[in-house]
C-alpha positions as CSV (number, residue, x, y, z in Angstrom):
1,X,-320.2,1.6,-118.9
2,X,-321.2,4.4,-116.2
3,X,-321.8,7.9,-116.2
4,X,-319.4,9.6,-114.5
5,X,-318.9,13.7,-113.4
6,X,-316.0,15.1,-112.1
7,X,-316.1,18.4,-110.1
8,X,-313.4,20.2,-110.5
9,X,-310.5,20.4,-113.6
10,X,-307.1,21.0,-111.1
11,X,-304.4,17.5,-112.5
12,X,-306.2,15.3,-110.4
13,X,-309.5,16.0,-111.5
14,X,-308.5,16.0,-115.4
15,X,-306.1,13.0,-115.1
16,X,-309.0,10.9,-113.5
17,X,-311.2,11.8,-116.7
18,X,-308.9,10.9,-118.8
19,X,-308.9,7.0,-117.4
20,X,-311.8,6.7,-116.9
21,X,-313.2,8.0,-120.7
22,X,-309.9,5.6,-121.3
23,X,-311.9,2.8,-119.4
24,X,-315.1,3.0,-121.7
25,X,-317.3,5.5,-118.9
26,X,-318.9,8.1,-120.5
27,X,-317.6,10.9,-117.8
28,X,-318.5,15.4,-117.8
29,X,-316.4,17.7,-115.8
30,X,-317.6,20.7,-114.5
31,X,-315.6,23.3,-113.4
32,X,-316.0,26.6,-111.1
33,X,-313.3,28.5,-112.9
34,X,-313.2,30.3,-116.3
35,X,-309.9,27.8,-117.5
36,X,-308.5,24.5,-116.3
37,X,-305.8,23.8,-113.9
38,X,-306.9,24.1,-110.6
39,X,-304.5,24.9,-108.2
40,X,-301.5,23.8,-111.3
41,X,-302.4,28.3,-112.0
42,X,-301.0,30.7,-114.9
43,X,-301.2,34.1,-115.3
44,X,-300.1,36.4,-117.8
45,X,-299.6,40.3,-117.7
46,X,-299.3,42.2,-121.3
47,X,-296.7,45.1,-121.1
48,X,-295.0,47.7,-123.5
49,X,-292.2,45.5,-123.1
50,X,-294.2,41.7,-124.3
51,X,-295.8,39.3,-122.8
52,X,-294.9,38.2,-119.5
53,X,-296.6,34.3,-118.3
54,X,-295.9,32.7,-114.5
55,X,-296.6,29.4,-112.8
56,X,-298.4,30.6,-110.2
57,X,-298.8,26.8,-108.5
58,X,-295.9,24.5,-109.1
59,X,-293.1,25.3,-110.4
60,X,-290.8,22.0,-110.2
61,X,-292.1,18.3,-112.2
62,X,-290.8,15.4,-110.6
63,X,-290.9,11.8,-111.4
64,X,-291.8,12.0,-115.2
65,X,-292.3,8.6,-115.5
66,X,-295.9,8.9,-113.4
67,X,-297.0,11.8,-116.4
68,X,-295.2,9.1,-119.0
69,X,-297.9,5.9,-117.8
70,X,-300.7,7.9,-117.8
71,X,-300.3,9.6,-121.4
72,X,-299.4,5.6,-122.4
73,X,-302.2,4.4,-120.3
74,X,-305.1,6.8,-122.0
75,X,-303.9,6.6,-125.6
76,X,-300.3,8.3,-126.9
77,X,-298.9,5.4,-128.0
78,X,-295.1,6.5,-129.1
79,X,-292.4,8.4,-127.5
80,X,-292.6,11.5,-130.3
81,X,-296.3,12.4,-129.6
82,X,-295.0,13.1,-125.8
83,X,-297.1,16.0,-124.9
84,X,-294.4,17.5,-122.6
85,X,-291.7,19.1,-123.3
86,X,-289.0,18.2,-120.4
87,X,-286.6,20.2,-119.3
88,X,-283.9,18.7,-117.1
89,X,-282.7,21.3,-114.2
90,X,-279.3,21.1,-112.7
91,X,-279.1,22.3,-110.2
92,X,-282.5,21.3,-109.1
93,X,-282.3,24.2,-106.2
94,X,-279.9,26.8,-105.1
95,X,-279.5,27.1,-101.8
96,X,-278.2,30.1,-100.0
97,X,-277.8,29.9,-95.8
98,X,-277.8,32.7,-93.5
99,X,-273.7,32.5,-93.5
100,X,-273.8,33.4,-96.9
101,X,-272.3,29.3,-98.1
102,X,-274.6,28.5,-101.3
103,X,-275.3,24.8,-102.0
104,X,-276.7,24.1,-105.4
105,X,-278.8,20.4,-105.6
106,X,-278.8,17.8,-108.3
107,X,-279.9,14.2,-108.6
108,X,-278.3,11.4,-107.3
109,X,-274.8,10.5,-105.3
110,X,-273.7,14.1,-107.5
111,X,-275.8,15.4,-104.5
112,X,-273.3,14.3,-102.6
113,X,-269.8,15.3,-103.9
114,X,-271.2,19.1,-104.0
115,X,-271.9,18.6,-100.4
116,X,-268.2,17.2,-99.6
117,X,-266.6,20.2,-101.9
118,X,-269.0,22.9,-100.1
119,X,-269.1,21.6,-96.4
120,X,-266.3,19.1,-95.9
121,X,-266.3,15.2,-96.0
122,X,-268.3,14.6,-93.0
123,X,-270.8,16.3,-93.9
124,X,-271.5,14.2,-97.2
125,X,-271.3,11.1,-95.1
126,X,-273.7,11.9,-93.0
127,X,-275.3,12.7,-96.2
128,X,-274.8,9.6,-97.6
129,X,-275.4,7.8,-94.2
130,X,-279.3,9.7,-94.3
131,X,-279.5,8.7,-98.2
132,X,-279.4,5.6,-97.6
133,X,-282.0,5.2,-94.9
134,X,-284.5,7.5,-97.0
135,X,-283.7,5.0,-99.9
136,X,-285.9,2.4,-98.0
137,X,-288.0,5.0,-96.6
138,X,-289.4,5.7,-100.6
139,X,-289.3,1.9,-101.3
140,X,-291.3,0.9,-98.5
141,X,-293.5,3.9,-99.5
142,X,-294.0,3.7,-103.1
143,X,-295.1,-0.3,-102.2
144,X,-297.2,0.3,-99.8
145,X,-298.9,3.8,-99.9
146,X,-298.3,6.0,-102.8
147,X,-299.6,3.2,-105.3
148,X,-302.8,1.8,-104.0
149,X,-305.4,3.3,-101.5
150,X,-305.2,3.6,-97.7
151,X,-308.4,3.6,-96.3
152,X,-308.0,3.9,-92.4
153,X,-305.5,3.6,-89.9
154,X,-306.5,0.4,-89.5
155,X,-305.2,-0.2,-93.5
156,X,-302.0,1.4,-92.5
157,X,-301.3,-0.5,-89.4
158,X,-302.3,-3.7,-91.4
159,X,-300.0,-3.1,-93.9
160,X,-297.5,-5.6,-94.6
161,X,-294.0,-3.6,-93.4
162,X,-291.1,-5.2,-92.9
163,X,-289.2,-4.4,-89.7
164,X,-286.3,-2.3,-92.1
165,X,-289.3,-0.6,-93.1
166,X,-290.1,0.0,-89.9
167,X,-286.8,1.4,-88.8
168,X,-286.1,3.8,-91.7
169,X,-289.9,5.1,-91.1
170,X,-290.0,5.7,-87.9
171,X,-293.6,6.2,-86.5
172,X,-293.5,8.7,-83.9
173,X,-290.6,10.4,-85.4
174,X,-290.6,14.1,-86.8
175,X,-288.6,14.7,-89.7
176,X,-286.8,17.7,-87.5
177,X,-285.9,14.7,-84.9
178,X,-284.5,12.5,-87.9
179,X,-282.5,15.8,-89.4
180,X,-281.1,16.2,-86.0
181,X,-280.0,12.3,-85.5
182,X,-278.5,12.4,-88.5
183,X,-277.2,15.8,-90.1
184,X,-274.1,17.1,-88.0
185,X,-274.3,20.4,-90.6
186,X,-276.9,23.2,-89.4
187,X,-277.2,24.2,-93.1
188,X,-278.0,20.2,-94.1
189,X,-280.4,19.9,-91.4
190,X,-282.1,23.9,-92.5
191,X,-282.2,22.2,-96.4
192,X,-284.1,18.8,-94.9
193,X,-286.8,20.6,-92.9
194,X,-287.4,22.8,-96.3
195,X,-288.5,19.5,-97.5
196,X,-291.6,19.5,-95.0
197,X,-293.4,22.6,-96.3
198,X,-293.6,20.8,-99.8
199,X,-296.7,19.0,-98.1
200,X,-297.4,22.4,-96.1
201,X,-296.5,21.2,-93.0
202,X,-294.4,22.5,-90.0
203,X,-290.9,20.0,-89.5
204,X,-290.9,20.0,-85.8
205,X,-294.5,18.5,-86.3
206,X,-294.2,16.8,-90.0
207,X,-293.6,12.0,-89.9
208,X,-289.8,11.0,-90.5
209,X,-291.6,9.3,-93.3
210,X,-292.2,12.5,-95.5
211,X,-288.0,11.4,-95.9
212,X,-289.2,10.5,-99.0
213,X,-290.1,13.7,-100.6
214,X,-286.8,14.7,-101.3
215,X,-285.9,11.5,-101.9
216,X,-288.3,11.7,-104.8
217,X,-286.6,14.6,-105.9
218,X,-283.1,14.2,-105.2
219,X,-282.6,10.7,-106.4
220,X,-284.7,10.9,-110.1
221,X,-284.4,14.5,-110.3
222,X,-286.2,18.1,-111.4
223,X,-287.7,19.3,-114.4
224,X,-289.3,22.1,-115.9
225,X,-291.9,22.2,-118.7
226,X,-290.7,24.5,-121.6
227,X,-294.0,27.3,-121.8
228,X,-294.3,26.7,-118.3
229,X,-295.9,23.6,-115.7
230,X,-299.3,24.7,-117.1
231,X,-298.3,23.1,-120.5
232,X,-299.7,19.6,-118.2
233,X,-302.9,20.9,-118.1
234,X,-303.0,21.5,-121.3
235,X,-301.8,18.3,-122.1
236,X,-304.2,16.4,-120.2
237,X,-307.3,18.3,-121.2
238,X,-306.6,17.6,-125.2
239,X,-306.1,13.7,-123.4
240,X,-309.6,14.3,-122.5
241,X,-311.1,16.0,-125.4
242,X,-309.5,13.4,-127.4
243,X,-311.2,11.0,-125.4
244,X,-314.9,12.1,-125.8
245,X,-314.7,14.0,-122.1
246,X,-317.1,17.3,-122.4
247,X,-315.4,19.5,-119.9
248,X,-317.7,22.4,-119.0
249,X,-315.7,26.0,-117.7
250,X,-317.1,28.5,-115.9
251,X,-319.7,25.9,-114.2
252,X,-320.0,26.0,-110.2
253,X,-321.3,22.8,-108.7
254,X,-323.7,23.9,-105.3
255,X,-323.8,20.2,-104.5
256,X,-323.3,16.5,-104.5
257,X,-326.8,14.7,-104.9
258,X,-327.8,12.0,-102.9
259,X,-330.0,9.0,-103.8
260,X,-331.4,6.5,-101.1
261,X,-327.8,5.6,-99.9
262,X,-325.7,6.5,-103.1
263,X,-324.4,9.5,-104.6
264,X,-326.5,10.5,-107.9
265,X,-324.8,13.3,-109.7
266,X,-324.9,17.2,-108.9
267,X,-326.3,20.2,-108.4
268,X,-325.0,23.4,-110.3
269,X,-324.8,26.2,-109.0
270,X,-328.0,27.6,-111.7
271,X,-330.3,24.6,-109.6
272,X,-329.7,22.6,-112.9
273,X,-329.4,18.6,-111.2
274,X,-327.3,16.5,-113.1
275,X,-327.7,12.7,-112.7
276,X,-324.8,10.2,-113.0
277,X,-323.9,6.6,-111.6
278,X,-320.5,8.2,-110.0
279,X,-319.3,11.4,-108.9
280,X,-315.0,12.1,-108.7
281,X,-314.6,15.5,-106.6
282,X,-311.2,17.2,-107.4
283,X,-311.9,19.3,-104.8
284,X,-310.4,20.4,-101.1
285,X,-311.8,17.3,-98.9
286,X,-312.6,19.9,-96.1
287,X,-314.7,21.6,-99.5
288,X,-316.2,18.8,-100.2
289,X,-317.4,17.7,-96.2
290,X,-318.4,21.3,-95.4
291,X,-320.0,22.6,-98.2
292,X,-321.1,20.0,-100.9
293,X,-321.5,16.7,-99.1
294,X,-322.1,18.6,-95.2
295,X,-320.3,16.0,-92.7
296,X,-319.8,17.9,-89.8
297,X,-317.8,15.5,-87.8
298,X,-315.5,14.8,-91.0
299,X,-315.4,18.2,-91.8
300,X,-314.1,19.1,-88.0
301,X,-311.2,16.2,-88.2
302,X,-309.7,18.3,-91.5
303,X,-310.0,21.6,-90.1
304,X,-306.3,22.2,-89.2
305,X,-305.2,23.8,-92.0
306,X,-301.3,23.6,-94.1
307,X,-299.5,26.6,-95.1
308,X,-300.6,29.0,-97.7
309,X,-298.4,31.1,-100.0
310,X,-297.8,34.7,-100.3
311,X,-296.5,35.1,-103.9
312,X,-295.1,38.2,-106.3
313,X,-294.8,38.2,-109.4
314,X,-292.9,40.4,-111.1
315,X,-291.6,41.5,-114.3
316,X,-288.2,42.8,-114.2
317,X,-285.8,44.7,-116.2
318,X,-282.4,43.0,-117.6
319,X,-280.8,40.3,-116.1
320,X,-280.0,38.8,-113.0
321,X,-276.6,37.2,-112.5
322,X,-276.3,34.5,-109.5
323,X,-279.9,33.0,-110.0
324,X,-280.5,29.5,-110.4
325,X,-283.8,28.4,-112.2
326,X,-284.7,28.1,-108.6
327,X,-283.3,29.9,-106.1
328,X,-284.0,29.6,-102.2
329,X,-282.8,32.4,-99.5
330,X,-283.2,30.9,-95.7
331,X,-283.7,32.7,-92.8
332,X,-281.3,33.3,-89.8
333,X,-284.2,31.5,-87.9
334,X,-285.8,29.5,-89.5
335,X,-288.3,28.0,-86.1
336,X,-289.4,31.5,-86.2
337,X,-291.0,31.0,-89.7
338,X,-292.6,28.3,-88.4
339,X,-294.1,30.0,-85.4
340,X,-295.7,32.4,-87.4
341,X,-297.5,29.8,-89.8
342,X,-298.4,27.5,-87.3
343,X,-298.4,28.9,-83.7
344,X,-301.1,30.1,-81.5
345,X,-301.0,33.7,-83.0
346,X,-300.7,33.6,-86.8
347,X,-298.9,36.8,-88.5
348,X,-297.0,37.6,-92.0
349,X,-293.0,36.0,-91.7
350,X,-291.4,39.0,-90.6
351,X,-287.8,37.5,-92.1
352,X,-289.0,34.5,-94.0
353,X,-287.4,31.9,-96.5
354,X,-288.1,33.3,-99.7
355,X,-288.1,31.1,-103.0
356,X,-287.1,32.1,-106.1
357,X,-287.7,30.4,-110.1
358,X,-287.0,32.6,-112.5
359,X,-287.1,30.3,-115.5
360,X,-284.7,31.3,-119.4
361,X,-287.2,30.4,-121.1
362,X,-288.7,32.9,-124.2
363,X,-291.8,31.4,-124.3
364,X,-292.3,33.1,-120.8
365,X,-290.8,36.4,-120.4
366,X,-289.8,39.2,-123.2
367,X,-285.9,39.7,-124.7
368,X,-284.1,41.7,-122.4
369,X,-286.4,40.5,-119.0
370,X,-286.9,38.5,-116.8
371,X,-290.4,36.5,-114.8
372,X,-289.8,36.0,-111.3
373,X,-292.3,33.9,-109.2
374,X,-291.5,35.0,-105.5
375,X,-293.0,32.4,-103.3
376,X,-292.8,32.6,-98.6
377,X,-294.4,30.4,-96.5
378,X,-298.0,32.1,-94.6
379,X,-300.4,31.6,-92.5
380,X,-304.0,30.2,-94.2
381,X,-307.0,33.3,-95.2
382,X,-308.4,34.0,-91.6
383,X,-305.6,33.2,-89.2
384,X,-304.3,36.4,-90.9
385,X,-306.1,38.9,-93.1
386,X,-304.3,38.9,-96.0
387,X,-306.8,41.5,-98.2
388,X,-305.2,44.1,-96.1
389,X,-302.2,42.9,-95.2
390,X,-300.8,41.9,-98.4
391,X,-299.7,45.9,-99.9
392,X,-297.5,46.1,-96.4
393,X,-296.2,42.5,-97.4
394,X,-295.1,42.1,-100.5
395,X,-292.6,45.8,-100.0
396,X,-291.2,43.7,-97.0
397,X,-290.5,40.7,-98.8
398,X,-288.5,42.8,-101.5
399,X,-286.8,44.1,-98.4
400,X,-286.0,41.1,-97.4
401,X,-285.2,40.0,-100.7
402,X,-282.8,43.5,-100.8
403,X,-280.9,42.4,-97.6
404,X,-280.2,39.0,-99.2
405,X,-278.1,40.5,-101.9
406,X,-281.2,40.6,-104.6
407,X,-282.9,44.2,-104.7
408,X,-285.0,44.2,-107.7
409,X,-287.2,47.4,-106.9
410,X,-285.3,49.9,-109.4
411,X,-285.8,47.8,-112.1
412,X,-289.8,46.3,-111.0
413,X,-292.0,47.3,-114.4
414,X,-295.1,45.8,-112.5
415,X,-295.7,43.9,-109.3
416,X,-298.6,41.4,-109.1
417,X,-299.2,40.0,-105.7
418,X,-301.3,36.5,-105.0
419,X,-302.2,36.1,-101.6
420,X,-304.1,32.6,-99.7
421,X,-306.8,34.8,-100.3
422,X,-307.1,34.8,-103.9
423,X,-306.4,30.5,-103.7
424,X,-309.3,30.3,-101.6
425,X,-311.7,32.5,-103.9
426,X,-309.9,31.0,-107.0
427,X,-310.1,26.7,-106.5
428,X,-312.1,27.0,-103.7
429,X,-309.6,25.5,-101.1
430,X,-310.6,26.8,-97.6
431,X,-308.4,29.3,-96.1
432,X,-306.2,28.9,-99.4
433,X,-304.5,26.4,-97.9
434,X,-302.1,24.6,-100.2
435,X,-302.2,20.9,-99.6
436,X,-305.3,21.0,-97.4
437,X,-304.8,19.4,-93.7
438,X,-301.6,19.8,-92.4
439,X,-299.6,16.4,-92.2
440,X,-298.5,16.5,-88.9
441,X,-297.8,13.7,-86.7
442,X,-298.1,10.6,-87.5
443,X,-301.9,11.2,-88.9
444,X,-300.0,13.1,-91.1
445,X,-299.4,10.1,-93.3
446,X,-303.3,9.3,-93.8
447,X,-304.7,11.3,-95.8
448,X,-308.5,11.5,-96.7
449,X,-309.3,8.1,-98.5
450,X,-310.0,8.3,-102.2
451,X,-313.4,6.4,-101.6
452,X,-315.6,8.2,-99.5
453,X,-318.1,6.9,-96.7
454,X,-321.0,7.6,-99.3
455,X,-321.4,4.9,-102.1
456,X,-320.5,6.1,-105.8
457,X,-318.2,9.4,-104.3
458,X,-314.5,9.3,-104.9
459,X,-311.9,11.7,-103.9
460,X,-308.4,12.9,-105.9
461,X,-306.3,15.6,-105.8
462,X,-303.0,16.8,-103.4
463,X,-305.5,17.6,-100.5
464,X,-306.6,13.3,-100.6
465,X,-304.6,10.0,-100.2
466,X,-301.9,10.2,-101.3
467,X,-301.1,13.5,-100.8
468,X,-299.6,17.2,-102.7
469,X,-297.1,17.5,-105.2
470,X,-297.8,17.0,-108.9
471,X,-297.2,13.3,-109.5
472,X,-299.4,12.1,-106.1
473,X,-301.8,14.2,-107.7
474,X,-301.7,12.0,-110.8
475,X,-301.5,8.4,-108.5
476,X,-304.1,9.4,-106.9
477,X,-306.1,10.3,-109.9
478,X,-304.7,6.1,-110.8
479,X,-305.9,4.9,-107.3
480,X,-309.6,6.3,-107.9
481,X,-309.6,5.1,-111.3
482,X,-308.3,1.7,-110.6
483,X,-311.0,1.5,-107.3
484,X,-314.2,2.8,-109.6
485,X,-313.4,0.2,-112.3
486,X,-313.5,-0.5,-116.1
487,X,-316.9,0.7,-117.8
């Protein structure tokens, strides 16, 4: 039995803590915020009409089997004890294109049929060919990458890829290039490009292997959690507490303590030193190697930040026709968005893609109202001074929504704004970059490893292997727990 300290109570930290406690270790979690969840954030706003509740992080739940395995392996033995109330989404996302056309995504072959109805048989045939390739990419990624530790380029190069795997994954090609090769319809190319942003990347530089991301969503389906996706953090916290994990909120960690040549605990912000046999850092890898355990060489490798998010949380009177649970409004010039976010002179995107989430859930909105989560891609804090830019840019995003057919400005009870600067403060993620380092080039497949070079230190979460997104973060926790082993 080892004494384990987990830095951070995000999904990765809580999932790792639960697994390690179930394996017989003594686990303590220190979280700098007042609540758990990390980037799986929540925001409440009280009004005369009632309470509005928003998820400020992920809004789509995929691969529920990953969560089911996590809960089963930590003591949830019966289906009726399942702590998550899953609501299947159909459509998963409604896509509005610049030419006025619309396409609703759904899981499996039904999506190709919708493409045929909306864009024609030729477009559907293109998609089916791409989808066969996506299936090979997914199978190879799941087998070799997503469920196993990958500690170095040599480990990646030495994996037992089959020739068919390598042909499908297309090392050296971008997701954009893959779309241009397989898809003749520009709207389907635009739809595919958007999945690069799921890892905080530019599709023109993101590796083609990220084709696994749309496959996970559009082959297996998407869900909402009744009450909001933040209920996942509640369920993980309850599992930790049932297993005897001690979770301390409002307890920031100043540094990782070292004794001899290994991690030996943490030093809290108040100077208290807490010893441990093992330290698991559920923090952005750049924060770990820049601040908690300074390693300038490693920190420099992580300086290319992923995109951030500019968010409007809107209390809206009445109900709105034409919106799905998730709706994305594409701009005419998608490349201009990526130039603004990732270019040499980053700036707020003048005409962004706008992603709107409106949950038809009485647990998150008063009767007769809607709670809108509005997200646009944004350069990290520092590249843009979001503290000064936020008010004017919030006006601009509402103008863009109005121009695309949804003017809610005269129906607003309130608008609250969250920027990359706010995420940086709330989670200590440098720049407020959602996914840590941008997944660009062939190196975009190689996230910082879960086993740190300092013995006794492990990293978990969306900024490290195998990547961002709720299921991958939970897989990251399983990899870390397996590396540490049973007590």
